[in-house]
C-alpha positions as CSV (number, residue, x, y, z in Angstrom):
1,M,44.8,162.1,131.6
2,I,44.9,158.1,131.4
3,E,41.6,159.0,128.8
4,M,44.0,161.6,127.1
5,V,47.4,159.7,126.6
6,M,45.2,157.0,125.2
7,A,43.6,159.0,122.3
8,A,47.4,160.3,121.3
9,R,48.5,156.8,120.7
10,A,45.6,156.4,118.9
11,R,46.4,159.2,117.0
12,T,50.6,157.9,116.4
13,T,50.3,154.5,115.4
14,P,48.4,154.3,112.4
15,D,51.3,156.8,111.3
16,S,54.1,154.8,112.3
17,A,53.0,151.6,110.3
18,R,52.9,153.1,107.2
19,R,56.2,154.9,107.8
20,V,57.3,150.9,108.3
21,L,55.3,149.5,104.9
22,L,56.4,152.2,102.2
23,G,60.4,151.6,104.1
24,V,59.5,147.8,103.7
25,A,57.6,147.8,100.2
26,L,61.0,150.6,98.7
27,G,63.5,148.1,100.2
28,V,62.0,145.0,97.9
29,A,61.4,147.1,94.9
30,W,65.6,148.7,94.7
31,S,66.3,144.0,95.2
32,G,64.5,143.3,92.5
33,A,66.0,146.3,90.0
34,A,69.4,145.4,91.3
35,L,68.3,141.7,90.7
36,A,66.4,142.6,87.0
37,Q,69.8,143.9,85.9
38,A,72.1,141.5,87.3
39,E,70.2,139.1,85.0
40,D,70.0,141.5,82.0
41,G,73.7,142.2,81.5
42,A,73.3,145.6,82.7
43,A,75.9,147.5,84.1
44,P,75.9,147.1,88.8
45,V,74.3,149.0,90.6
46,E,76.5,150.5,93.0
47,G,78.1,148.3,95.8
48,V,77.8,145.4,94.1
49,E,80.9,143.5,92.6
50,A,80.4,142.4,88.9
51,E,81.9,138.6,88.0
52,T,84.9,138.9,85.4
53,P,85.4,135.8,83.2
54,R,88.5,134.2,83.9
55,A,91.7,134.6,80.8
56,P,92.7,130.8,79.9
57,T,96.5,130.4,81.3
58,V,97.6,127.4,78.9
59,T,95.8,127.5,75.2
60,L,96.9,124.2,72.9
61,H,97.8,125.0,69.1
62,L,96.3,122.0,66.0
63,E,97.7,123.2,62.7
64,A,97.9,122.1,59.6
65,A,101.6,122.9,58.3
66,S,104.1,123.1,55.7
67,D,107.6,124.1,56.4
68,A,109.9,124.3,52.9
69,P,111.3,122.8,52.0
70,I,111.5,119.8,55.2
71,L,108.2,118.8,55.5
72,V,104.0,119.0,55.6
73,G,102.3,117.8,58.1
74,G,100.9,117.8,61.9
75,M,102.0,120.1,64.2
76,L,101.1,119.7,68.3
77,S,102.5,122.3,70.2
78,V,100.6,123.9,74.2
79,E,101.7,127.2,75.1
80,L,102.0,127.3,79.0
81,P,102.1,130.7,81.6
82,G,104.8,132.8,80.4
83,R,104.3,132.3,77.4
84,L,106.6,129.2,77.0
85,E,105.5,126.7,73.8
86,L,105.9,122.8,73.8
87,G,105.3,121.1,71.1
88,G,106.3,118.6,68.0
89,G,105.3,117.3,64.8
90,F,105.2,115.0,62.5
91,G,104.9,114.6,58.4
92,A,105.2,113.4,55.2
93,V,108.7,114.7,53.2
94,P,107.9,115.6,49.3
95,D,110.2,114.7,46.5
96,A,110.3,118.2,45.6
97,Y,111.6,119.7,48.8
98,L,114.6,116.6,48.6
99,A,114.7,118.1,45.1
100,A,116.2,121.1,47.2
101,V,117.8,120.6,50.1
102,G,119.5,118.1,47.6
103,E,120.3,120.9,44.8
104,V,121.9,122.6,48.0
105,V,124.3,120.1,49.1
106,T,125.4,119.7,45.9
107,S,126.2,123.6,45.5
108,I,127.5,124.0,49.0
109,G,129.5,120.6,48.5
110,G,131.1,121.1,45.2
111,L,130.5,117.6,44.4
112,A,130.9,116.6,40.4
113,S,127.8,115.0,38.3
114,T,128.5,111.6,39.3
115,E,128.5,112.1,42.8
116,A,125.7,114.5,42.4
117,D,123.6,111.6,41.2
118,V,124.3,109.4,43.8
119,V,123.6,111.8,46.8
120,Q,119.9,113.1,44.8
121,S,119.3,109.1,44.8
122,A,120.1,109.5,48.7
123,L,117.5,111.8,49.4
124,E,114.1,110.8,49.0
125,G,111.8,111.2,51.5
126,R,109.5,108.5,53.8
127,W,108.6,111.0,56.6
128,A,110.5,113.8,58.9
129,A,109.5,114.5,63.2
130,R,110.4,116.9,65.1
131,A,110.0,118.4,68.7
132,F,110.6,121.8,69.9
133,V,110.7,124.4,72.5
134,G,109.4,128.8,72.1
135,W,108.6,131.7,73.7
136,R,106.3,134.4,72.7
137,P,108.5,138.0,74.2
138,S,105.0,140.5,73.9
139,P,101.5,139.2,75.9
140,K,100.3,141.2,73.6
141,A,101.9,140.6,69.9
142,G,102.3,136.6,68.8
143,F,105.8,137.7,67.4
144,Y,107.7,134.2,68.6
145,L,111.3,132.9,68.4
146,R,112.0,128.3,68.4
147,F,114.3,125.9,68.6
148,G,114.6,122.4,68.4
149,Y,115.4,119.5,66.9
150,Q,114.0,117.1,64.4
151,A,115.0,114.0,62.4
152,L,114.4,112.8,58.8
153,R,114.0,109.9,57.6
154,L,115.2,108.6,53.8
155,G,115.7,105.4,52.0
156,G,115.8,105.6,47.7
157,S,117.4,102.8,45.1
158,L,121.2,104.9,44.4
159,G,121.0,102.6,40.9
160,A,123.5,100.3,39.9
161,S,126.1,99.5,41.8
162,D,128.9,101.0,39.4
163,A,127.9,104.6,40.3
164,L,128.7,104.2,43.7
165,A,132.1,102.9,43.4
166,M,133.3,105.5,41.1
167,V,132.6,107.5,43.6
168,T,133.8,105.6,46.5
169,G,136.7,105.0,45.1
170,V,136.9,101.3,44.4
171,T,138.1,99.4,42.0
172,T,138.2,96.2,41.3
173,A,138.5,93.3,38.6
174,V,135.7,91.5,39.1
175,S,132.1,92.7,38.7
176,V,130.2,93.6,42.2
177,S,126.9,94.4,39.4
178,G,123.7,93.9,41.6
179,S,121.2,97.8,42.1
180,V,122.2,99.8,45.3
181,S,120.0,100.9,47.6
182,A,119.9,103.7,51.1
183,T,118.7,104.3,53.9
184,S,119.5,107.2,56.7
185,T,118.4,108.9,59.1
186,L,119.3,112.7,59.5
187,H,119.6,115.0,62.6
188,M,119.0,117.8,62.7
189,L,119.0,121.2,64.7
190,Y,116.7,124.1,64.2
191,G,115.5,127.9,64.8
192,E,112.8,130.0,63.9
193,L,111.9,133.6,64.2
194,G,107.7,134.0,62.9
195,Y,104.5,134.6,63.6
196,R,101.2,134.0,65.1
197,W,98.0,135.9,64.5
198,S,95.3,135.4,66.3
199,L,91.7,135.2,64.8
200,D,90.6,133.3,67.5
201,P,89.7,130.3,67.6
202,V,91.6,130.4,64.7
203,S,95.4,131.2,63.4
204,I,97.5,131.6,61.3
205,R,100.9,131.1,61.2
206,L,104.7,131.9,58.8
207,S,107.7,131.2,59.9
208,L,111.3,131.7,58.3
209,G,113.8,129.5,59.8
210,F,117.3,127.7,59.2
211,T,117.8,123.7,59.7
212,G,121.3,121.7,60.2
213,T,122.2,118.5,60.5
214,V,124.2,117.6,63.0
215,G,124.6,113.6,62.3
216,S,124.0,110.8,60.2
217,T,123.0,106.8,60.1
218,V,123.1,105.2,57.0
219,D,122.7,101.7,55.4
220,I,123.7,100.3,52.5
221,T,122.6,96.9,50.9
222,V,123.9,95.9,47.6
223,D,120.7,93.6,46.2
224,T,122.0,90.1,44.4
225,P,125.6,90.8,44.3
226,T,128.1,88.4,42.0
227,N,130.5,89.0,44.8
228,Q,129.5,89.5,48.7
229,A,132.6,90.1,49.8
230,L,133.3,92.6,47.5
231,A,129.9,94.2,48.1
232,D,130.3,94.4,51.9
233,Q,133.6,96.0,51.0
234,L,131.4,98.9,48.7
235,A,128.2,99.0,51.1
236,A,131.0,100.0,54.0
237,L,132.9,102.7,52.2
238,G,129.5,104.0,50.5
239,E,128.2,104.5,53.9
240,S,130.9,106.5,55.2
241,Y,130.9,108.5,52.3
242,L,127.2,109.4,52.0
243,Q,127.6,110.4,55.8
244,D,130.0,112.5,55.8
245,N,128.3,114.3,52.6
246,L,124.8,114.3,54.1
247,R,126.4,115.8,57.8
248,Q,128.2,118.6,56.2
249,Y,125.8,119.7,53.6
250,V,122.5,119.1,54.5
251,M,121.9,122.8,55.4
252,T,118.6,124.9,54.3
253,P,117.1,127.8,55.1
254,T,113.0,126.8,55.7
255,I,109.4,129.2,55.7
256,G,106.7,127.9,57.4
257,L,102.9,128.7,57.2
258,A,100.3,127.4,58.9
259,I,96.8,126.8,59.9
260,G,95.5,126.0,63.0
261,Y,92.5,126.2,65.8
262,D,94.1,127.2,69.3
263,I,92.1,126.1,72.4
264,G,92.5,127.6,75.1
265,L,92.3,125.7,78.9
């Protein structure tokens, strides 16, 4: 009886071992195939989750921009979660741009020829700076709105003092003589609507807007006057005259074009 049991065990043991070895081999083969598919970028094996790349939550925009007739320069902005945008810019004010602004001032203000010449002479560009906040309503479209503040720093020669005396109504028996120069800062508010096309990582932006002056400061000096007291009086009246005209009449529509580079963070 014992010999029969031992014989049965001897017959069944090799079969069981073969089944165990076959199961191990199949498991190793399946694991190797799954690893190879993951390395080659193939579709993941059922039950194995693929890791998706994380979309950037903050985007940095670096731009070379023209916002006619205000400035030509650089813009830097950052788009935060919720598509809220904060940014600023700095640039030069081309003479051609300010000539267009001068035409607007002359037209809106109804200035006479001499007055227009004095105001236009004061509109010689130096630099412009701005800060703004914007918002992009749709996550799937590049349409945006912006609102901000900008400062224009201007300076130029107003020519002979006689022209300034004429527009300010200063009449004296003694000529002030000397040449007149002015520096001014315009404080402006602006708004714009635009669209940004993303060609990752390059972007192109177009905009239409409007800007108007809410305040101005003017500093006038009369060089080498023959009568300092009259020169000081003329400068004070000239500053008041230019401040009023610049604040009331320097307003203009704007058109913008920018090419940028976008960096996702």
